[in-house]
DRENTORKOL-3810 file (N, C-alpha, C; in nm, 4 decimals):
REM DRENTORKOL-3810
@n.u->11.8063; n.v->12.7406; n.w->5.0021; ca.u->11.8861; ca.v->12.8414; ca.w->5.0657; c.u->11.9299; c.v->12.7889; c.w->5.2019
@n.u->12.0607; n.v->12.7750; n.w->5.2207; ca.u->12.1088; ca.v->12.7144; ca.w->5.3435; c.u->12.1958; c.v->12.8046; c.w->5.4298
@n.u->12.2441; n.v->12.9141; n.w->5.3737; ca.u->12.3335; ca.v->12.9973; ca.w->5.4526; c.u->12.3236; c.v->13.1441; c.w->5.4092
@n.u->12.4001; n.v->13.2295; n.w->5.4781; ca.u->12.3945; ca.v->13.3729; ca.w->5.4481; c.u->12.4368; c.v->13.4017; c.w->5.3050
@n.u->12.5374; n.v->13.3330; n.w->5.2570; ca.u->12.5864; ca.v->13.3573; ca.w->5.1212; c.u->12.4746; c.v->13.3336; c.w->5.0199
@n.u->12.4030; n.v->13.2228; n.w->5.0340; ca.u->12.2917; ca.v->13.1927; ca.w->4.9436; c.u->12.1820; c.v->13.2982; c.w->4.9555
@n.u->12.1540; n.v->13.3396; n.w->5.0774; ca.u->12.0521; ca.v->13.4414; ca.w->5.1013; c.u->12.0910; c.v->13.5724; c.w->5.0338
@n.u->12.2157; n.v->13.6149; n.w->5.0517; ca.u->12.2622; ca.v->13.7398; ca.w->4.9901; c.u->12.2554; c.v->13.7317; c.w->4.8382
@n.u->12.2944; n.v->13.6188; n.w->4.7822; ca.u->12.2894; ca.v->13.6019; ca.w->4.6368; c.u->12.1464; c.v->13.6092; c.w->4.5855
@n.u->12.0546; n.v->13.5447; n.w->4.6553; ca.u->11.9143; ca.v->13.5448; ca.w->4.6153; c.u->11.8555; c.v->13.6859; c.w->4.6215
@n.u->11.8823; n.v->13.7564; n.w->4.7312; ca.u->11.8307; ca.v->13.8928; ca.w->4.7438; c.u->11.8934; c.v->13.9833; c.w->4.6384
@n.u->12.0217; n.v->13.9672; n.w->4.6142; ca.u->12.0907; ca.v->14.0465; ca.w->4.5128; c.u->12.0296; c.v->14.0239; c.w->4.3750
@n.u->12.0045; n.v->13.8989; n.w->4.3437; ca.u->11.9461; ca.v->13.8632; ca.w->4.2141; c.u->11.8048; c.v->13.9213; c.w->4.1984
@n.u->11.7256; n.v->13.9149; n.w->4.3050; ca.u->11.5863; ca.v->13.9592; ca.w->4.2979; c.u->11.5672; c.v->14.1096; c.w->4.3087
@n.u->11.6666; n.v->14.1808; n.w->4.3633; ca.u->11.6515; ca.v->14.3253; ca.w->4.3804; c.u->11.7396; c.v->14.4075; c.w->4.2869
@n.u->11.8424; n.v->14.3448; n.w->4.2324; ca.u->11.9364; ca.v->14.4195; ca.w->4.1499; c.u->12.0436; c.v->14.4907; c.w->4.2313
@n.u->12.0404; n.v->14.4742; n.w->4.3622; ca.u->12.1437; ca.v->14.5332; ca.w->4.4472; c.u->12.2698; c.v->14.4478; c.w->4.4419
@n.u->12.3838; n.v->14.5131; n.w->4.4600; ca.u->12.5100; ca.v->14.4398; ca.w->4.4651; c.u->12.5137; c.v->14.3556; c.w->4.5925
@n.u->12.5793; n.v->14.2392; n.w->4.5850; ca.u->12.5893; ca.v->14.1510; ca.w->4.7020; c.u->12.6503; c.v->14.2247; c.w->4.8204
@n.u->12.7494; n.v->14.3103; n.w->4.7936; ca.u->12.8145; ca.v->14.3863; ca.w->4.8999; c.u->12.7138; c.v->14.4782; c.w->4.9688
@n.u->12.6257; n.v->14.5409; n.w->4.8921; ca.u->12.5230; ca.v->14.6287; ca.w->4.9501; c.u->12.4246; c.v->14.5489; c.w->5.0346
@n.u->12.3855; n.v->14.4322; n.w->4.9863; ca.u->12.2933; ca.v->14.3460; ca.w->5.0612; c.u->12.3577; c.v->14.3055; c.w->5.1932
@n.u->12.4851; n.v->14.2701; n.w->5.1888; ca.u->12.5560; ca.v->14.2300; ca.w->5.3103; c.u->12.5634; c.v->14.3470; c.w->5.4087
@n.u->12.5902; n.v->14.4674; n.w->5.3604; ca.u->12.5973; ca.v->14.5844; ca.w->5.4484; c.u->12.4624; c.v->14.6116; c.w->5.5145
@n.u->12.3543; n.v->14.5949; n.w->5.4387; ca.u->12.2200; ca.v->14.6145; ca.w->5.4941; c.u->12.1943; c.v->14.5128; c.w->5.6050
@n.u->12.2275; n.v->14.3870; n.w->5.5811; ca.u->12.2077; ca.v->14.2838; ca.w->5.6828; c.u->12.2946; c.v->14.3097; c.w->5.8053
@n.u->12.4174; n.v->14.3545; n.w->5.7847; ca.u->12.5039; ca.v->14.3864; ca.w->5.8986; c.u->12.4399; c.v->14.4949; c.w->5.9847
@n.u->12.3829; n.v->14.5975; n.w->5.9206; ca.u->12.3159; ca.v->14.7052; ca.w->5.9944; c.u->12.1926; c.v->14.6538; c.w->6.0685
@n.u->12.1177; n.v->14.5659; n.w->6.0040; ca.u->11.9997; ca.v->14.5082; ca.w->6.0698; c.u->12.0421; c.v->14.4322; c.w->6.1951
@n.u->12.1438; n.v->14.3472; n.w->6.1849; ca.u->12.1872; ca.v->14.2676; ca.w->6.2999; c.u->12.2443; c.v->14.3555; c.w->6.4110
@n.u->12.3141; n.v->14.4634; n.w->6.3744; ca.u->12.3646; ca.v->14.5572; ca.w->6.4751; c.u->12.2476; c.v->14.6196; c.w->6.5514
@n.u->12.1431; n.v->14.6579; n.w->6.4777; ca.u->12.0274; ca.v->14.7202; ca.w->6.5422; c.u->11.9467; c.v->14.6213; c.w->6.6257
@n.u->11.9374; n.v->14.4969; n.w->6.5825; ca.u->11.8700; ca.v->14.3940; ca.w->6.6627; c.u->11.9467; c.v->14.3755; c.w->6.7938
@n.u->12.0783; n.v->14.3678; n.w->6.7849; ca.u->12.1615; ca.v->14.3510; ca.w->6.9040; c.u->12.1434; c.v->14.4694; c.w->6.9996
@n.u->12.1448; n.v->14.5915; n.w->6.9468; ca.u->12.1246; ca.v->14.7099; ca.w->7.0307; c.u->11.9883; c.v->14.7057; c.w->7.0988
@n.u->11.8869; n.v->14.6676; n.w->7.0239; ca.u->11.7524; ca.v->14.6611; ca.w->7.0782; c.u->11.7423; c.v->14.5575; c.w->7.1891
@n.u->11.8029; n.v->14.4417; n.w->7.1690; ca.u->11.8007; ca.v->14.3368; ca.w->7.2717; c.u->11.8742; c.v->14.3819; c.w->7.3974
@n.u->11.9848; n.v->14.4539; n.w->7.3798; ca.u->12.0601; ca.v->14.5010; ca.w->7.4957; c.u->11.9838; c.v->14.6075; c.w->7.5735
@n.u->11.9096; n.v->14.6923; n.w->7.5022; ca.u->11.8411; ca.v->14.8017; ca.w->7.5707; c.u->11.7037; c.v->14.7626; c.w->7.6249
@n.u->11.6289; n.v->14.6808; n.w->7.5510; ca.u->11.4933; ca.v->14.6495; ca.w->7.5971; c.u->11.4670; c.v->14.5003; c.w->7.6120
@n.u->11.5643; n.v->14.4181; n.w->7.5821; ca.u->11.5556; ca.v->14.2719; ca.w->7.5947; c.u->11.4527; c.v->14.2095; c.w->7.5015
@n.u->11.4100; n.v->14.2842; n.w->7.3984; ca.u->11.3103; ca.v->14.2291; ca.w->7.3060; c.u->11.3190; c.v->14.2994; c.w->7.1705
@n.u->11.2971; n.v->14.2230; n.w->7.0633; ca.u->11.2930; ca.v->14.2792; ca.w->6.9293; c.u->11.1877; c.v->14.2024; c.w->6.8497
@n.u->11.0845; n.v->14.2734; n.w->6.8056; ca.u->10.9734; ca.v->14.2082; ca.w->6.7351; c.u->10.9717; c.v->14.2482; c.w->6.5888
@n.u->10.9422; n.v->14.1506; n.w->6.5034; ca.u->10.9218; ca.v->14.1738; ca.w->6.3612; c.u->10.7781; c.v->14.1304; c.w->6.3320
@n.u->10.6895; n.v->14.2274; n.w->6.3047; ca.u->10.5485; ca.v->14.1926; ca.w->6.2823; c.u->10.5322; c.v->14.0839; c.w->6.1758
@n.u->10.4439; n.v->13.9916; n.w->6.2007; ca.u->10.4094; ca.v->13.8792; ca.w->6.1150; c.u->10.5252; c.v->13.7813; c.w->6.0941
@n.u->10.6312; n.v->13.7961; n.w->6.1742; ca.u->10.7429; ca.v->13.7020; ca.w->6.1679; c.u->10.7676; c.v->13.6403; c.w->6.3044
@n.u->10.7945; n.v->13.7258; n.w->6.4041; ca.u->10.8172; ca.v->13.6727; ca.w->6.5369; c.u->10.8879; c.v->13.7700; c.w->6.6266
@n.u->10.9282; n.v->13.7194; n.w->6.7434; ca.u->10.9881; ca.v->13.8037; ca.w->6.8455; c.u->11.1148; c.v->13.7382; c.w->6.8972
@n.u->11.2217; n.v->13.8170; n.w->6.9026; ca.u->11.3465; ca.v->13.7741; ca.w->6.9648; c.u->11.3464; c.v->13.8312; c.w->7.1050
@n.u->11.3861; n.v->13.7498; n.w->7.2024; ca.u->11.3811; ca.v->13.7936; ca.w->7.3409; c.u->11.5078; c.v->13.7485; c.w->7.4118
@n.u->11.5628; n.v->13.8379; n.w->7.4942; ca.u->11.6801; ca.v->13.8063; ca.w->7.5742; c.u->11.6323; c.v->13.7523; c.w->7.7082
@n.u->11.6741; n.v->13.6320; n.w->7.7426; ca.u->11.6324; ca.v->13.5695; ca.w->7.8686; c.u->11.7561; c.v->13.5339; c.w->7.9511
@n.u->11.7367; n.v->13.5304; n.w->8.0813; ca.u->11.8444; ca.v->13.4898; ca.w->8.1724; c.u->11.8219; c.v->13.3445; c.w->8.2110
@n.u->11.9258; n.v->13.2673; n.w->8.2011; ca.u->11.9193; ca.v->13.1265; ca.w->8.2414; c.u->11.9975; c.v->13.1112; c.w->8.3710
@n.u->11.9357; n.v->13.0482; n.w->8.4679; ca.u->11.9987; ca.v->13.0298; ca.w->8.5989; c.u->12.1139; c.v->12.9296; c.w->8.5904
@n.u->12.2056; n.v->12.9431; n.w->8.6848; ca.u->12.3145; ca.v->12.8451; ca.w->8.6957; c.u->12.2523; c.v->12.7100; c.w->8.7288
@n.u->12.3176; n.v->12.6041; n.w->8.6837; ca.u->12.2616; ca.v->12.4713; ca.w->8.7092; c.u->12.3720; c.v->12.3667; c.w->8.7058
@n.u->12.3374; n.v->12.2492; n.w->8.7555; ca.u->12.4294; ca.v->12.1358; ca.w->8.7476; c.u->12.3826; c.v->12.0436; c.w->8.6361
@n.u->12.4788; n.v->11.9842; n.w->8.5685; ca.u->12.4479; ca.v->11.8894; ca.w->8.4615; c.u->12.5499; c.v->11.7760; c.w->8.4701
@n.u->12.5331; n.v->11.6796; n.w->8.3830; ca.u->12.6279; ca.v->11.5680; ca.w->8.3794; c.u->12.6922; c.v->11.5600; c.w->8.2418
@n.u->12.8202; n.v->11.5305; n.w->8.2415; ca.u->12.8911; ca.v->11.5056; ca.w->8.1181; c.u->12.8416; c.v->11.3703; c.w->8.0672
@n.u->12.7804; n.v->11.3642; n.w->7.9475; ca.u->12.7238; ca.v->11.2377; ca.w->7.9001; c.u->12.8279; c.v->11.1276; c.w->7.8774
@n.u->12.9515; n.v->11.1649; n.w->7.8534; ca.u->13.0548; ca.v->11.0635; ca.w->7.8299; c.u->13.1080; c.v->11.0041; c.w->7.9590
@n.u->13.1287; n.v->11.0913; n.w->8.0590; ca.u->13.1928; ca.v->11.0436; ca.w->8.1814; c.u->13.0974; c.v->11.0302; c.w->8.2988
@n.u->12.9821; n.v->11.0953; n.w->8.2908; ca.u->12.8872; ca.v->11.0930; ca.w->8.4009; c.u->12.9237; c.v->11.1914; c.w->8.5105
@n.u->13.0353; n.v->11.2629; n.w->8.4924; ca.u->13.0825; ca.v->11.3587; ca.w->8.5920; c.u->12.9871; c.v->11.4782; c.w->8.6005
@n.u->12.9605; n.v->11.5246; n.w->8.7226; ca.u->12.8774; ca.v->11.6428; ca.w->8.7425; c.u->12.9585; c.v->11.7667; c.w->8.7054
@n.u->12.8938; n.v->11.8576; n.w->8.6344; ca.u->12.9587; ca.v->11.9839; ca.w->8.5995; c.u->12.8638; c.v->12.0983; c.w->8.6326
@n.u->12.9212; n.v->12.2135; n.w->8.6621; ca.u->12.8409; ca.v->12.3316; ca.w->8.6914; c.u->12.8369; c.v->12.4204; c.w->8.5678
@n.u->12.7167; n.v->12.4559; n.w->8.5295; ca.u->12.6983; ca.v->12.5473; ca.w->8.4172; c.u->12.6605; c.v->12.6824; c.w->8.4767
@n.u->12.7405; n.v->12.7863; n.w->8.4490; ca.u->12.7129; ca.v->12.9167; ca.w->8.5093; c.u->12.5869; c.v->12.9815; c.w->8.4513
@n.u->12.5331; n.v->13.0788; n.w->8.5255; ca.u->12.4189; ca.v->13.1562; ca.w->8.4760; c.u->12.4622; c.v->13.2259; c.w->8.3477
@n.u->12.3697; n.v->13.2381; n.w->8.2553; ca.u->12.4025; ca.v->13.3037; ca.w->8.1280; c.u->12.2777; c.v->13.3617; c.w->8.0639
@n.u->12.2991; n.v->13.4494; n.w->7.9689; ca.u->12.1885; ca.v->13.5068; ca.w->7.8935; c.u->12.1821; c.v->13.4362; c.w->7.7587
@n.u->12.0603; n.v->13.4234; n.w->7.7060; ca.u->12.0410; ca.v->13.3587; ca.w->7.5767; c.u->11.9326; c.v->13.4339; c.w->7.5002
@n.u->11.9400; n.v->13.4265; n.w->7.3689; ca.u->11.8366; ca.v->13.4854; ca.w->7.2843; c.u->11.7455; c.v->13.3717; c.w->7.2390
@n.u->11.6151; n.v->13.3914; n.w->7.2611; ca.u->11.5175; ca.v->13.2932; ca.w->7.2159; c.u->11.4273; c.v->13.3586; c.w->7.1113
@n.u->11.3714; n.v->13.2773; n.w->7.0236; ca.u->11.2832; ca.v->13.3270; ca.w->6.9183; c.u->11.1474; c.v->13.2613; c.w->6.9320
@n.u->11.0440; n.v->13.3425; n.w->6.9276; ca.u->10.9076; ca.v->13.2905; ca.w->6.9292; c.u->10.8409; c.v->13.3335; c.w->6.7990
@n.u->10.8072; n.v->13.2375; n.w->6.7122; ca.u->10.7440; ca.v->13.2733; ca.w->6.5848; c.u->10.6042; c.v->13.3310; c.w->6.6059
@n.u->10.5650; n.v->13.4200; n.w->6.5159; ca.u->10.4313; ca.v->13.4783; ca.w->6.5231; c.u->10.3266; c.v->13.3763; c.w->6.4807
@n.u->10.2023; n.v->13.4054; n.w->6.5124; ca.u->10.0915; ca.v->13.3188; ca.w->6.4735; c.u->10.0859; c.v->13.3078; c.w->6.3208
@n.u->10.1100; n.v->13.4191; n.w->6.2523; ca.u->10.1077; ca.v->13.4213; ca.w->6.1055; c.u->10.2131; c.v->13.3267; c.w->6.0490
@n.u->10.3338; n.v->13.3314; n.w->6.1033; ca.u->10.4413; ca.v->13.2441; ca.w->6.0548; c.u->10.4095; c.v->13.0975; c.w->6.0820
@n.u->10.3577; n.v->13.0675; n.w->6.2014; ca.u->10.3208; ca.v->12.9293; ca.w->6.2340; c.u->10.2159; c.v->12.8762; c.w->6.1369
@n.u->10.1165; n.v->12.9600; n.w->6.1058; ca.u->10.0093; ca.v->12.9178; ca.w->6.0148; c.u->10.0623; c.v->12.8872; c.w->5.8749
@n.u->10.1637; n.v->12.9585; n.w->5.8309; ca.u->10.2213; ca.v->12.9336; ca.w->5.6979; c.u->10.2813; c.v->12.7943; c.w->5.6874
@n.u->10.3306; n.v->12.7420; n.w->5.7995; ca.u->10.3905; ca.v->12.6092; ca.w->5.7987; c.u->10.2905; c.v->12.4982; c.w->5.8279
@n.u->10.1778; n.v->12.5342; n.w->5.8832; ca.u->10.0804; ca.v->12.4335; ca.w->5.9223; c.u->9.9588; c.v->12.4259; c.w->5.8314
@n.u->9.9573; n.v->12.4985; n.w->5.7232; ca.u->9.8451; ca.v->12.4915; ca.w->5.6282; c.u->9.8877; c.v->12.4294; c.w->5.4980
END
């Protein structure tokens, strides 16, 4: 499974739901995750992990091709921290 299309097809096949219904459910989930991040800056899924909205400070960097200094403005980013349960599934 490499992309959303494959994921939707797999879920559709395993649940008997139409692909369109699966896609609508995922769209609603992502809308709610976005709302949660905007309101509380965090969204946790038990036994999976936590999405967190973080602020990154402005900084200077270099263009690797030219060596020219560039300014990167402050920005917000979403980071994911896997749960202990999820980490253990990959390390056992």
